Steps between C-alpha positions, in 0.01 A plus 500: 500500500754363266497137399826408680373622838159334443673170412725524808199564723314208345795260549546621860128441575522152349809409699332617822184301418701182433701541819186558708320199342809283559533608863128436556515150345783382716418374849674663794844351541496255787801487725621282784434628852777671697728252676600568859818711487694269728394176320812466281260383217438622151220443255518299180196579289329341204155518344285666246200737485281254690728408795829569669705239684743630766763274646683635807853363471796502737856594404554147367202519269285265710128578521395572859134567402297603194177653400281543199299816444204470262125557469431140592686190618471123455598444867202373697566476878378179660359525852668175605843651415467799735810582706630826645312827520665824396459855371602599142429842344300587815265206458456199732591193295544129546794303370428172331727195492598378155745259337742501208467163335865453409625650830293341782753614761416867451271679742259703294246765594267695269244772545284744300471874564250721317682826443229695329189446288684342213829378641586195711834375636564130520799467733710189571791416733702184435774425755711211631443537876246629748732790590547600135123472449424732798762751374341495154150552637620799709666657192179464294305664779738795480444566128372843410244472218422871524845659490581698186763314305750674275661181380452125516762464779 
């Protein structure tokens, strides 16, 4: 085998090895769940390798609800703050009342959903009225965490 072919094969093998090691070292790309088609919302995403924050925004750019996907969360539900029951990602959940310190007029609900062995969703809904809050909770319950996603919406 001549030296040019041998060198080409060696470089090709090195390139494949680097690509495989790089792909193996990177965690699977997290993505926001599929929004209901009729919601009129889109996702704004931010995060890093450890977590992803998804904000569902309306046409005016206002957040209707949000969620964080990560291996763990700092949110600790308090039994005394229990409110509505619901179903998210096929799981029975409980919504918890919360507050935003500089916006005490907001109605806030939060919940946790374990999506798989190493991924949890902390979900929040912050709305101005009871009707908006109910609508936000219904939208969250219609999220599809299992749908294949081709883009970030």
